[in-house]
N, CA, C, O and the ligand as a Tripos MOL2 file, in Angstrom:
@<TRIPOS>MOLECULE
protein
  301   299    76     0     0
PROTEIN
NO_CHARGES

@<TRIPOS>ATOM
      1 N          94.3250   97.9140  129.6770 N.3       1 MET1
      2 CA         94.8900   96.6310  129.2160 C.3       1 MET1
      3 C          93.7060   95.6930  128.8210 C.2       1 MET1
      4 O          92.7410   95.5360  129.5700 O.2       1 MET1
      5 N          93.8190   95.1060  127.6720 N.am      2 VAL2
      6 CA         92.7790   94.1880  127.2090 C.3       2 VAL2
      7 C          93.1950   92.7560  127.6200 C.2       2 VAL2
      8 O          94.3070   92.3240  127.3140 O.2       2 VAL2
      9 N          92.3450   92.0610  128.2760 N.am      3 SER3
     10 CA         92.7440   90.7330  128.7710 C.3       3 SER3
     11 C          92.9670   89.7280  127.6440 C.2       3 SER3
     12 O          92.3070   89.7940  126.6070 O.2       3 SER3
     13 N          93.8750   88.8210  127.8480 N.am      4 SER4
     14 CA         94.1540   87.8410  126.8200 C.3       4 SER4
     15 C          93.0220   86.8900  126.5840 C.2       4 SER4
     16 O          92.8490   86.4200  125.4590 O.2       4 SER4
     17 N          92.2400   86.5820  127.5940 N.am      5 ASP5
     18 CA         91.0400   85.7410  127.4010 C.3       5 ASP5
     19 C          90.0940   86.3760  126.4320 C.2       5 ASP5
     20 O          89.5760   85.7350  125.5170 O.2       5 ASP5
     21 N          89.8830   87.6270  126.6440 N.am      6 PHE6
     22 CA         88.9890   88.4400  125.8150 C.3       6 PHE6
     23 C          89.4860   88.4160  124.3400 C.2       6 PHE6
     24 O          88.7250   88.2190  123.3920 O.2       6 PHE6
     25 N          90.8040   88.6280  124.2230 N.am      7 LEU7
     26 CA         91.3760   88.6750  122.8920 C.3       7 LEU7
     27 C          91.2090   87.3090  122.1820 C.2       7 LEU7
     28 O          91.0280   87.2420  120.9670 O.2       7 LEU7
     29 N          91.2730   86.2900  122.9360 N.am      8 GLU8
     30 CA         91.2130   84.9380  122.3680 C.3       8 GLU8
     31 C          89.8290   84.7580  121.6700 C.2       8 GLU8
     32 O          89.7220   84.0540  120.6660 O.2       8 GLU8
     33 N          88.8270   85.3820  122.2030 N.am      9 ILE9
     34 CA         87.4870   85.1270  121.5910 C.3       9 ILE9
     35 C          87.1050   86.2200  120.5580 C.2       9 ILE9
     36 O          86.1810   86.0550  119.7630 O.2       9 ILE9
     37 N          87.8450   87.3190  120.6070 N.am     10 LEU10
     38 CA         87.4980   88.3870  119.6260 C.3      10 LEU10
     39 C          87.9240   88.0020  118.1940 C.2      10 LEU10
     40 O          88.9870   87.4170  117.9800 O.2      10 LEU10
     41 N          87.0750   88.3420  117.2400 N.am     11 ARG11
     42 CA         87.3810   88.0410  115.9020 C.3      11 ARG11
     43 C          87.0610   89.3060  115.0320 C.2      11 ARG11
     44 O          86.2580   90.1610  115.4050 O.2      11 ARG11
     45 N          87.6890   89.3600  113.9450 N.am     12 CYS12
     46 CA         87.4870   90.4470  112.9330 C.3      12 CYS12
     47 C          86.0220   90.3440  112.4580 C.2      12 CYS12
     48 O          85.5980   89.2900  111.9830 O.2      12 CYS12
     49 N          85.2640   91.4270  112.5880 N.am     13 PRO13
     50 CA         83.8260   91.3690  112.2600 C.3      13 PRO13
     51 C          83.5920   91.1750  110.7570 C.2      13 PRO13
     52 O          82.4720   90.8260  110.3850 O.2      13 PRO13
     53 N          84.5370   91.3680  109.9040 N.am     14 VAL14
     54 CA         84.4340   91.1430  108.4710 C.3      14 VAL14
     55 C          84.6800   89.6170  108.2150 C.2      14 VAL14
     56 O          83.8440   88.9330  107.6240 O.2      14 VAL14
     57 N          85.7690   89.1550  108.6470 N.am     15 CYS15
     58 CA         86.2030   87.7710  108.3520 C.3      15 CYS15
     59 C          85.3230   86.7440  109.0160 C.2      15 CYS15
     60 O          85.1250   85.6500  108.4880 O.2      15 CYS15
     61 N          84.7980   87.0880  110.1600 N.am     16 VAL16
     62 CA         84.0220   86.0870  110.9000 C.3      16 VAL16
     63 C          82.7560   85.7000  110.1260 C.2      16 VAL16
     64 O          82.1910   84.6330  110.3660 O.2      16 VAL16
     65 N          82.3120   86.5500  109.2100 N.am     17 ARG17
     66 CA         81.1110   86.2980  108.4400 C.3      17 ARG17
     67 C          81.4160   85.4290  107.1970 C.2      17 ARG17
     68 O          80.5070   84.9240  106.5380 O.2      17 ARG17
     69 N          82.6800   85.2770  106.9100 N.am     18 GLU18
     70 CA         83.0440   84.5720  105.6650 C.3      18 GLU18
     71 C          83.5120   83.1740  105.9220 C.2      18 GLU18
     72 O          84.4790   82.9780  106.6590 O.2      18 GLU18
     73 N          82.8770   82.2080  105.3530 N.am     19 PRO19
     74 CA         83.2480   80.8170  105.6150 C.3      19 PRO19
     75 C          84.7180   80.5820  105.2640 C.2      19 PRO19
     76 O          85.2020   80.9990  104.2120 O.2      19 PRO19
     77 N          85.4070   79.9040  106.1750 N.am     20 GLY20
     78 CA         86.7960   79.4940  105.8810 C.3      20 GLY20
     79 C          87.7560   80.5390  106.3500 C.2      20 GLY20
     80 O          88.9550   80.2650  106.3990 O.2      20 GLY20
     81 N          87.3060   81.7400  106.7050 N.am     21 LYS21
     82 CA         88.1980   82.7970  107.1960 C.3      21 LYS21
     83 C          88.2000   82.8060  108.7240 C.2      21 LYS21
     84 O          87.1480   82.7710  109.3620 O.2      21 LYS21
     85 N          89.3970   82.8530  109.2910 N.am     22 GLU22
     86 CA         89.4630   82.7850  110.7280 C.3      22 GLU22
     87 C          89.3060   84.1670  111.3970 C.2      22 GLU22
     88 O          88.6020   84.3250  112.3940 O.2      22 GLU22
     89 N          89.9700   85.1210  110.8230 N.am     23 GLY23
     90 CA         89.8210   86.5260  111.3750 C.3      23 GLY23
     91 C          90.3950   86.6960  112.7900 C.2      23 GLY23
     92 O          89.8730   87.4250  113.6340 O.2      23 GLY23
     93 N          91.5230   85.9610  112.9910 N.am     24 LYS24
     94 CA         92.1780   86.1080  114.3240 C.3      24 LYS24
     95 C          92.8600   87.4600  114.3980 C.2      24 LYS24
     96 O          93.3700   87.9690  113.3990 O.2      24 LYS24
     97 N          92.8640   88.0350  115.5910 N.am     25 LEU25
     98 CA         93.4180   89.3400  115.7470 C.3      25 LEU25
     99 C          94.6750   89.2800  116.5560 C.2      25 LEU25
    100 O          94.7650   88.5090  117.5110 O.2      25 LEU25
    101 N          95.6380   90.0690  116.2000 N.am     26 ALA26
    102 CA         96.8820   90.1810  116.9300 C.3      26 ALA26
    103 C          96.9490   91.5540  117.6150 C.2      26 ALA26
    104 O          96.6200   92.5730  117.0090 O.2      26 ALA26
    105 N          97.3580   91.5660  118.8210 N.am     27 LEU27
    106 CA         97.4350   92.8140  119.5820 C.3      27 LEU27
    107 C          98.8050   93.5070  119.2330 C.2      27 LEU27
    108 O          99.8730   92.8950  119.2370 O.2      27 LEU27
    109 N          98.6780   94.7750  118.9460 N.am     28 TYR28
    110 CA         99.8780   95.5640  118.6590 C.3      28 TYR28
    111 C          99.9540   96.6910  119.7000 C.2      28 TYR28
    112 O          99.0500   97.5200  119.7940 O.2      28 TYR28
    113 N         101.0090   96.7090  120.4530 N.am     29 LYS29
    114 CA        101.2970   97.7710  121.4570 C.3      29 LYS29
    115 C         100.0790   98.1210  122.3290 C.2      29 LYS29
    116 O          99.9050   99.2710  122.7310 O.2      29 LYS29
    117 N          99.2540   97.1280  122.6090 N.am     30 ASP30
    118 CA         98.1130   97.3580  123.4800 C.3      30 ASP30
    119 C          97.1750   98.4310  122.9200 C.2      30 ASP30
    120 O          96.2950   98.9290  123.6220 O.2      30 ASP30
    121 N          97.3730   98.7730  121.6700 N.am     31 SER31
    122 CA         96.6020   99.9260  121.0510 C.3      31 SER31
    123 C          95.7970   99.5680  119.8360 C.2      31 SER31
    124 O          94.8730  100.2840  119.4480 O.2      31 SER31
    125 N          96.1560   98.4400  119.2280 N.am     32 TRP32
    126 CA         95.5320   98.0540  117.9800 C.3      32 TRP32
    127 C          95.2820   96.5290  117.9570 C.2      32 TRP32
    128 O          96.0310   95.7480  118.5440 O.2      32 TRP32
    129 N          94.2440   96.1560  117.2850 N.am     33 LEU33
    130 CA         94.0140   94.7270  116.8940 C.3      33 LEU33
    131 C          94.1130   94.6160  115.4160 C.2      33 LEU33
    132 O          93.3890   95.2690  114.6640 O.2      33 LEU33
    133 N          95.0280   93.7720  115.0060 N.am     34 VAL34
    134 CA         95.3140   93.5850  113.5660 C.3      34 VAL34
    135 C          94.7950   92.2800  113.1350 C.2      34 VAL34
    136 O          95.1610   91.2550  113.7100 O.2      34 VAL34
    137 N          93.9330   92.2540  112.1200 N.am     35 CYS35
    138 CA         93.3840   91.0230  111.6030 C.3      35 CYS35
    139 C          94.4530   90.3500  110.7580 C.2      35 CYS35
    140 O          94.9940   90.9610  109.8360 O.2      35 CYS35
    141 N          94.7600   89.0940  111.0670 N.am     36 ASN36
    142 CA         95.8100   88.3560  110.2910 C.3      36 ASN36
    143 C          95.3000   87.9870  108.9080 C.2      36 ASN36
    144 O          96.1080   87.6670  108.0360 O.2      36 ASN36
    145 N          94.0090   88.0170  108.6720 N.am     37 THR37
    146 CA         93.4560   87.5030  107.4690 C.3      37 THR37
    147 C          93.2650   88.6290  106.4050 C.2      37 THR37
    148 O          93.7100   88.4930  105.2650 O.2      37 THR37
    149 N          92.6040   89.7220  106.8000 N.am     38 CYS38
    150 CA         92.2560   90.8020  105.8450 C.3      38 CYS38
    151 C          93.1410   92.0510  106.0340 C.2      38 CYS38
    152 O          93.1290   92.9610  105.2050 O.2      38 CYS38
    153 N          93.9020   92.0740  107.1310 N.am     39 ASN39
    154 CA         94.7960   93.2580  107.3670 C.3      39 ASN39
    155 C          94.0470   94.5040  107.8390 C.2      39 ASN39
    156 O          94.6460   95.5770  107.9210 O.2      39 ASN39
    157 N          92.7810   94.3930  108.1450 N.am     40 ARG40
    158 CA         92.0710   95.5110  108.8020 C.3      40 ARG40
    159 C          92.6340   95.6360  110.2230 C.2      40 ARG40
    160 O          93.0460   94.6710  110.8650 O.2      40 ARG40
    161 N          92.6180   96.9090  110.6650 N.am     41 LYS41
    162 CA         93.1760   97.2410  111.9560 C.3      41 LYS41
    163 C          92.1490   98.0290  112.7710 C.2      41 LYS41
    164 O          91.5880   99.0280  112.3200 O.2      41 LYS41
    165 N          91.9240   97.5200  114.0250 N.am     42 TYR42
    166 CA         90.9070   98.1300  114.8370 C.3      42 TYR42
    167 C          91.5880   98.7680  116.0590 C.2      42 TYR42
    168 O          92.3440   98.1170  116.7800 O.2      42 TYR42
    169 N          91.2960  100.0550  116.2670 N.am     43 PRO43
    170 CA         91.9680  100.7300  117.4230 C.3      43 PRO43
    171 C          91.3640  100.3060  118.7520 C.2      43 PRO43
    172 O          90.1950   99.9330  118.8510 O.2      43 PRO43
    173 N          92.1880  100.3790  119.7340 N.am     44 ILE44
    174 CA         91.6930  100.2070  121.1090 C.3      44 ILE44
    175 C          91.7430  101.6150  121.8100 C.2      44 ILE44
    176 O          92.8140  102.1340  122.1250 O.2      44 ILE44
    177 N          90.6350  102.1460  122.0140 N.am     45 VAL45
    178 CA         90.4750  103.5100  122.6060 C.3      45 VAL45
    179 C          89.9880  103.3760  124.0270 C.2      45 VAL45
    180 O          88.9080  102.8490  124.2940 O.2      45 VAL45
    181 N          90.8250  103.8760  124.9480 N.am     46 GLU46
    182 CA         90.5060  103.8110  126.3700 C.3      46 GLU46
    183 C          90.1440  102.4170  126.8440 C.2      46 GLU46
    184 O          89.1780  102.2090  127.5800 O.2      46 GLU46
    185 N          90.9560  101.4720  126.3950 N.am     47 ASP47
    186 CA         90.7760  100.0480  126.7030 C.3      47 ASP47
    187 C          89.5950   99.3630  126.0480 C.2      47 ASP47
    188 O          89.3200   98.2020  126.3550 O.2      47 ASP47
    189 N          88.9050  100.0210  125.1800 N.am     48 ILE48
    190 CA         87.7510   99.4170  124.5180 C.3      48 ILE48
    191 C          88.1140   99.1810  122.9960 C.2      48 ILE48
    192 O          88.3250  100.1410  122.2550 O.2      48 ILE48
    193 N          88.1770   97.9380  122.5760 N.am     49 PRO49
    194 CA         88.3960   97.7180  121.2230 C.3      49 PRO49
    195 C          87.2250   98.1990  120.3250 C.2      49 PRO49
    196 O          86.0710   97.8350  120.5550 O.2      49 PRO49
    197 N          87.5330   98.9960  119.3330 N.am     50 VAL50
    198 CA         86.5160   99.5670  118.4560 C.3      50 VAL50
    199 C          86.3750   98.7120  117.2430 C.2      50 VAL50
    200 O          87.0820   98.9170  116.2560 O.2      50 VAL50
    201 N          85.4330   97.7020  117.2860 N.am     51 MET51
    202 CA         85.3520   96.6900  116.2890 C.3      51 MET51
    203 C          84.3200   97.1590  115.2050 C.2      51 MET51
    204 O          83.3280   96.4750  114.9560 O.2      51 MET51
    205 N          84.5670   98.2830  114.6010 N.am     52 LEU52
    206 CA         83.6750   98.7860  113.5690 C.3      52 LEU52
    207 C          84.3580   98.5450  112.2370 C.2      52 LEU52
    208 O          85.5480   98.8240  112.0870 O.2      52 LEU52
    209 N          83.5850   98.0090  111.2330 N.am     53 ILE53
    210 CA         84.1980   97.6760  109.9250 C.3      53 ILE53
    211 C          84.7370   98.9110  109.2380 C.2      53 ILE53
    212 O          85.8000   98.8860  108.6170 O.2      53 ILE53
    213 N          83.9630  100.0270  109.3640 N.am     54 ASP54
    214 CA         84.4180  101.2760  108.7340 C.3      54 ASP54
    215 C          85.7580  101.7130  109.3120 C.2      54 ASP54
    216 O          86.6200  102.1990  108.5800 O.2      54 ASP54
    217 N          85.9340  101.5480  110.5850 N.am     55 GLU55
    218 CA         87.1540  101.9120  111.2740 C.3      55 GLU55
    219 C          88.3140  100.9740  110.7880 C.2      55 GLU55
    220 O          89.4010  101.4490  110.4590 O.2      55 GLU55
    221 N          88.0600   99.6700  110.7530 N.am     56 GLY56
    222 CA         89.0460   98.7160  110.3100 C.3      56 GLY56
    223 C          89.4800   99.0060  108.8610 C.2      56 GLY56
    224 O          90.6560   98.8700  108.5230 O.2      56 GLY56
    225 N          88.5140   99.4090  108.0040 N.am     57 ASP57
    226 CA         88.8310   99.6700  106.5720 C.3      57 ASP57
    227 C          89.8370  100.8190  106.4550 C.2      57 ASP57
    228 O          90.7160  100.7780  105.5940 O.2      57 ASP57
    229 N          89.7230  101.8280  107.2940 N.am     58 LYS58
    230 CA         90.5760  103.0080  107.2280 C.3      58 LYS58
    231 C          92.0310  102.6710  107.2270 C.2      58 LYS58
    232 O          92.8350  103.3260  106.5630 O.2      58 LYS58
    233 N          92.3700  101.6590  107.9640 N.am     59 TRP59
    234 CA         93.7970  101.3880  108.2380 C.3      59 TRP59
    235 C          94.4110  100.2160  107.4740 C.2      59 TRP59
    236 O          95.5520   99.8220  107.7140 O.2      59 TRP59
    237 N          93.6380   99.6840  106.5700 N.am     60 THR60
    238 CA         94.0880   98.5520  105.8190 C.3      60 THR60
    239 C          95.4350   98.6980  105.1240 C.2      60 THR60
    240 O          96.2780   97.8000  105.0930 O.2      60 THR60
    241 N          95.5750   99.9270  104.5590 N.am     61 GLN61
    242 CA         96.8040  100.1880  103.7550 C.3      61 GLN61
    243 C          97.9780  100.7010  104.5860 C.2      61 GLN61
    244 O          99.0710  100.8740  104.0460 O.2      61 GLN61
    245 N          97.7870  100.9500  105.8850 N.am     62 ILE62
    246 CA         98.7890  101.4360  106.7500 C.3      62 ILE62
    247 C          99.5690  100.2400  107.3480 C.2      62 ILE62
    248 O          98.9580   99.3580  107.9520 O.2      62 ILE62
    249 N         100.9430  100.1990  107.1830 N.am     63 PRO63
    250 CA        101.6450   99.1260  107.8060 C.3      63 PRO63
    251 C         101.4830   99.1350  109.3190 C.2      63 PRO63
    252 O         101.3520  100.2110  109.9030 O.2      63 PRO63
    253 N         101.4880   98.0100  109.9590 N.am     64 THR64
    254 CA        101.2760   97.9080  111.3860 C.3      64 THR64
    255 C         102.2220   98.7850  112.1660 C.2      64 THR64
    256 O         101.8240   99.4160  113.1450 O.2      64 THR64
    257 N         103.5200   98.8350  111.7290 N.am     65 ASP65
    258 CA        104.4510   99.5700  112.4540 C.3      65 ASP65
    259 C         104.3320  101.0810  112.2600 C.2      65 ASP65
    260 O         105.0330  101.8540  112.9120 O.2      65 ASP65
    261 N         103.4870  101.4750  111.4060 N.am     66 ALA66
    262 CA        103.2600  102.9080  111.1210 C.3      66 ALA66
    263 C         101.9130  103.3630  111.7920 C.2      66 ALA66
    264 O         101.4830  104.4950  111.5730 O.2      66 ALA66
    265 N         101.2780  102.5240  112.5700 N.am     67 LEU67
    266 CA        100.0070  102.9060  113.1840 C.3      67 LEU67
    267 C         100.3000  103.8980  114.3140 C.2      67 LEU67
    268 O         101.2770  103.7430  115.0470 O.2      67 LEU67
    269 N          99.4370  104.9280  114.4480 N.am     68 PRO68
    270 CA         99.6990  105.8770  115.5820 C.3      68 PRO68
    271 C          99.3440  105.1940  116.9640 C.2      68 PRO68
    272 O          98.3120  104.5500  117.1490 O.2      68 PRO68
    273 N         100.2870  105.4040  117.8730 N.am     69 VAL69
    274 CA        100.0470  104.9240  119.2460 C.3      69 VAL69
    275 C         100.1780  106.1390  120.2340 C.2      69 VAL69
    276 O         101.2330  106.7720  120.2860 O.2      69 VAL69
    277 N          99.1250  106.4500  120.9970 N.am     70 PRO70
    278 CA         97.8650  105.8050  120.9760 C.3      70 PRO70
    279 C          97.0410  106.1400  119.7300 C.2      70 PRO70
    280 O          97.3230  107.1130  119.0300 O.2      70 PRO70
    281 N          96.0160  105.3170  119.4620 N.am     71 PRO71
    282 CA         95.1810  105.5510  118.2790 C.3      71 PRO71
    283 C          94.4090  106.8570  118.4340 C.2      71 PRO71
    284 O          94.1550  107.2900  119.5580 O.2      71 PRO71
    285 N          94.0260  107.5020  117.3070 N.am     72 PRO72
    286 CA         93.1750  108.6540  117.3840 C.3      72 PRO72
    287 C          91.7640  108.2910  117.9060 C.2      72 PRO72
    288 O          91.3280  107.1480  117.7690 O.2      72 PRO72
    289 N          91.0980  109.2150  118.4710 N.am     73 LYS73
    290 CA         89.7530  108.9470  118.9050 C.3      73 LYS73
    291 C          88.8180  108.6960  117.7590 C.2      73 LYS73
    292 O          89.0160  109.2860  116.6970 O.2      73 LYS73
    293 N          87.8750  107.9140  117.8870 N.am     74 VAL74
    294 CA         86.9470  107.4810  116.8340 C.3      74 VAL74
    295 C          85.7540  108.4480  116.8890 C.2      74 VAL74
    296 O          85.2600  108.7830  117.9650 O.2      74 VAL74
    297 N          85.3040  108.8880  115.7050 N.am     75 GLY75
    298 CA         84.0440  109.5860  115.6370 C.3      75 GLY75
    299 C          84.1770  111.1010  115.6440 C.2      75 GLY75
    300 O          83.1720  111.8090  115.5900 O.2      75 GLY75
    301 ZN         89.5790   90.4050  108.9240 Zn       76 ZN76
@<TRIPOS>BOND
     1     1     2 1
     2     2     3 1
     3     3     4 2
     4     3     5 am
     5     5     6 1
     6     6     7 1
     7     7     8 2
     8     7     9 am
     9     9    10 1
    10    10    11 1
    11    11    12 2
    12    11    13 am
    13    13    14 1
    14    14    15 1
    15    15    16 2
    16    15    17 am
    17    17    18 1
    18    18    19 1
    19    19    20 2
    20    19    21 am
    21    21    22 1
    22    22    23 1
    23    23    24 2
    24    23    25 am
    25    25    26 1
    26    26    27 1
    27    27    28 2
    28    27    29 am
    29    29    30 1
    30    30    31 1
    31    31    32 2
    32    31    33 am
    33    33    34 1
    34    34    35 1
    35    35    36 2
    36    35    37 am
    37    37    38 1
    38    38    39 1
    39    39    40 2
    40    39    41 am
    41    41    42 1
    42    42    43 1
    43    43    44 2
    44    43    45 am
    45    45    46 1
    46    46    47 1
    47    47    48 2
    48    47    49 am
    49    49    50 1
    50    50    51 1
    51    51    52 2
    52    51    53 am
    53    53    54 1
    54    54    55 1
    55    55    56 2
    56    55    57 am
    57    57    58 1
    58    58    59 1
    59    59    60 2
    60    59    61 am
    61    61    62 1
    62    62    63 1
    63    63    64 2
    64    63    65 am
    65    65    66 1
    66    66    67 1
    67    67    68 2
    68    67    69 am
    69    69    70 1
    70    70    71 1
    71    71    72 2
    72    71    73 am
    73    73    74 1
    74    74    75 1
    75    75    76 2
    76    75    77 am
    77    77    78 1
    78    78    79 1
    79    79    80 2
    80    79    81 am
    81    81    82 1
    82    82    83 1
    83    83    84 2
    84    83    85 am
    85    85    86 1
    86    86    87 1
    87    87    88 2
    88    87    89 am
    89    89    90 1
    90    90    91 1
    91    91    92 2
    92    91    93 am
    93    93    94 1
    94    94    95 1
    95    95    96 2
    96    95    97 am
    97    97    98 1
    98    98    99 1
    99    99   100 2
   100    99   101 am
   101   101   102 1
   102   102   103 1
   103   103   104 2
   104   103   105 am
   105   105   106 1
   106   106   107 1
   107   107   108 2
   108   107   109 am
   109   109   110 1
   110   110   111 1
   111   111   112 2
   112   111   113 am
   113   113   114 1
   114   114   115 1
   115   115   116 2
   116   115   117 am
   117   117   118 1
   118   118   119 1
   119   119   120 2
   120   119   121 am
   121   121   122 1
   122   122   123 1
   123   123   124 2
   124   123   125 am
   125   125   126 1
   126   126   127 1
   127   127   128 2
   128   127   129 am
   129   129   130 1
   130   130   131 1
   131   131   132 2
   132   131   133 am
   133   133   134 1
   134   134   135 1
   135   135   136 2
   136   135   137 am
   137   137   138 1
   138   138   139 1
   139   139   140 2
   140   139   141 am
   141   141   142 1
   142   142   143 1
   143   143   144 2
   144   143   145 am
   145   145   146 1
   146   146   147 1
   147   147   148 2
   148   147   149 am
   149   149   150 1
   150   150   151 1
   151   151   152 2
   152   151   153 am
   153   153   154 1
   154   154   155 1
   155   155   156 2
   156   155   157 am
   157   157   158 1
   158   158   159 1
   159   159   160 2
   160   159   161 am
   161   161   162 1
   162   162   163 1
   163   163   164 2
   164   163   165 am
   165   165   166 1
   166   166   167 1
   167   167   168 2
   168   167   169 am
   169   169   170 1
   170   170   171 1
   171   171   172 2
   172   171   173 am
   173   173   174 1
   174   174   175 1
   175   175   176 2
   176   175   177 am
   177   177   178 1
   178   178   179 1
   179   179   180 2
   180   179   181 am
   181   181   182 1
   182   182   183 1
   183   183   184 2
   184   183   185 am
   185   185   186 1
   186   186   187 1
   187   187   188 2
   188   187   189 am
   189   189   190 1
   190   190   191 1
   191   191   192 2
   192   191   193 am
   193   193   194 1
   194   194   195 1
   195   195   196 2
   196   195   197 am
   197   197   198 1
   198   198   199 1
   199   199   200 2
   200   199   201 am
   201   201   202 1
   202   202   203 1
   203   203   204 2
   204   203   205 am
   205   205   206 1
   206   206   207 1
   207   207   208 2
   208   207   209 am
   209   209   210 1
   210   210   211 1
   211   211   212 2
   212   211   213 am
   213   213   214 1
   214   214   215 1
   215   215   216 2
   216   215   217 am
   217   217   218 1
   218   218   219 1
   219   219   220 2
   220   219   221 am
   221   221   222 1
   222   222   223 1
   223   223   224 2
   224   223   225 am
   225   225   226 1
   226   226   227 1
   227   227   228 2
   228   227   229 am
   229   229   230 1
   230   230   231 1
   231   231   232 2
   232   231   233 am
   233   233   234 1
   234   234   235 1
   235   235   236 2
   236   235   237 am
   237   237   238 1
   238   238   239 1
   239   239   240 2
   240   239   241 am
   241   241   242 1
   242   242   243 1
   243   243   244 2
   244   243   245 am
   245   245   246 1
   246   246   247 1
   247   247   248 2
   248   247   249 am
   249   249   250 1
   250   250   251 1
   251   251   252 2
   252   251   253 am
   253   253   254 1
   254   254   255 1
   255   255   256 2
   256   255   257 am
   257   257   258 1
   258   258   259 1
   259   259   260 2
   260   259   261 am
   261   261   262 1
   262   262   263 1
   263   263   264 2
   264   263   265 am
   265   265   266 1
   266   266   267 1
   267   267   268 2
   268   267   269 am
   269   269   270 1
   270   270   271 1
   271   271   272 2
   272   271   273 am
   273   273   274 1
   274   274   275 1
   275   275   276 2
   276   275   277 am
   277   277   278 1
   278   278   279 1
   279   279   280 2
   280   279   281 am
   281   281   282 1
   282   282   283 1
   283   283   284 2
   284   283   285 am
   285   285   286 1
   286   286   287 1
   287   287   288 2
   288   287   289 am
   289   289   290 1
   290   290   291 1
   291   291   292 2
   292   291   293 am
   293   293   294 1
   294   294   295 1
   295   295   296 2
   296   295   297 am
   297   297   298 1
   298   298   299 1
   299   299   300 2
@<TRIPOS>SUBSTRUCTURE
     1 MET1         2 RESIDUE 1 A MET
     2 VAL2         6 RESIDUE 1 A VAL
     3 SER3        10 RESIDUE 1 A SER
     4 SER4        14 RESIDUE 1 A SER
     5 ASP5        18 RESIDUE 1 A ASP
     6 PHE6        22 RESIDUE 1 A PHE
     7 LEU7        26 RESIDUE 1 A LEU
     8 GLU8        30 RESIDUE 1 A GLU
     9 ILE9        34 RESIDUE 1 A ILE
    10 LEU10       38 RESIDUE 1 A LEU
    11 ARG11       42 RESIDUE 1 A ARG
    12 CYS12       46 RESIDUE 1 A CYS
    13 PRO13       50 RESIDUE 1 A PRO
    14 VAL14       54 RESIDUE 1 A VAL
    15 CYS15       58 RESIDUE 1 A CYS
    16 VAL16       62 RESIDUE 1 A VAL
    17 ARG17       66 RESIDUE 1 A ARG
    18 GLU18       70 RESIDUE 1 A GLU
    19 PRO19       74 RESIDUE 1 A PRO
    20 GLY20       78 RESIDUE 1 A GLY
    21 LYS21       82 RESIDUE 1 A LYS
    22 GLU22       86 RESIDUE 1 A GLU
    23 GLY23       90 RESIDUE 1 A GLY
    24 LYS24       94 RESIDUE 1 A LYS
    25 LEU25       98 RESIDUE 1 A LEU
    26 ALA26      102 RESIDUE 1 A ALA
    27 LEU27      106 RESIDUE 1 A LEU
    28 TYR28      110 RESIDUE 1 A TYR
    29 LYS29      114 RESIDUE 1 A LYS
    30 ASP30      118 RESIDUE 1 A ASP
    31 SER31      122 RESIDUE 1 A SER
    32 TRP32      126 RESIDUE 1 A TRP
    33 LEU33      130 RESIDUE 1 A LEU
    34 VAL34      134 RESIDUE 1 A VAL
    35 CYS35      138 RESIDUE 1 A CYS
    36 ASN36      142 RESIDUE 1 A ASN
    37 THR37      146 RESIDUE 1 A THR
    38 CYS38      150 RESIDUE 1 A CYS
    39 ASN39      154 RESIDUE 1 A ASN
    40 ARG40      158 RESIDUE 1 A ARG
    41 LYS41      162 RESIDUE 1 A LYS
    42 TYR42      166 RESIDUE 1 A TYR
    43 PRO43      170 RESIDUE 1 A PRO
    44 ILE44      174 RESIDUE 1 A ILE
    45 VAL45      178 RESIDUE 1 A VAL
    46 GLU46      182 RESIDUE 1 A GLU
    47 ASP47      186 RESIDUE 1 A ASP
    48 ILE48      190 RESIDUE 1 A ILE
    49 PRO49      194 RESIDUE 1 A PRO
    50 VAL50      198 RESIDUE 1 A VAL
    51 MET51      202 RESIDUE 1 A MET
    52 LEU52      206 RESIDUE 1 A LEU
    53 ILE53      210 RESIDUE 1 A ILE
    54 ASP54      214 RESIDUE 1 A ASP
    55 GLU55      218 RESIDUE 1 A GLU
    56 GLY56      222 RESIDUE 1 A GLY
    57 ASP57      226 RESIDUE 1 A ASP
    58 LYS58      230 RESIDUE 1 A LYS
    59 TRP59      234 RESIDUE 1 A TRP
    60 THR60      238 RESIDUE 1 A THR
    61 GLN61      242 RESIDUE 1 A GLN
    62 ILE62      246 RESIDUE 1 A ILE
    63 PRO63      250 RESIDUE 1 A PRO
    64 THR64      254 RESIDUE 1 A THR
    65 ASP65      258 RESIDUE 1 A ASP
    66 ALA66      262 RESIDUE 1 A ALA
    67 LEU67      266 RESIDUE 1 A LEU
    68 PRO68      270 RESIDUE 1 A PRO
    69 VAL69      274 RESIDUE 1 A VAL
    70 PRO70      278 RESIDUE 1 A PRO
    71 PRO71      282 RESIDUE 1 A PRO
    72 PRO72      286 RESIDUE 1 A PRO
    73 LYS73      290 RESIDUE 1 A LYS
    74 VAL74      294 RESIDUE 1 A VAL
    75 GLY75      298 RESIDUE 1 A GLY
    76 ZN76       301 GROUP 0 **** ****
C-alpha cells in the first residue's frame, strides 16, 4: 500500500519539468499511478512506484480501466 502522504507529493516526471503543468497522479487499484495531465501511467510494482518516463510512455494509449492488475514486472 502506497501512503496517501507520499502520493500527495509524487508528480509525473514528465509534466513536473514543464512550466504550468501540474502532473498530479491518481491512484488506480493500488497498482497504477495515472497522470491527469499527460495520461502516462506508472506501475506500482511490489509497493514501489516505478516513475520511469519510458515506462509511463508505454501505457499512454491504454485506457485506465484496461490496465493489467497487478502490473507486469518492469525490466
Ligand atoms: Zn504527466
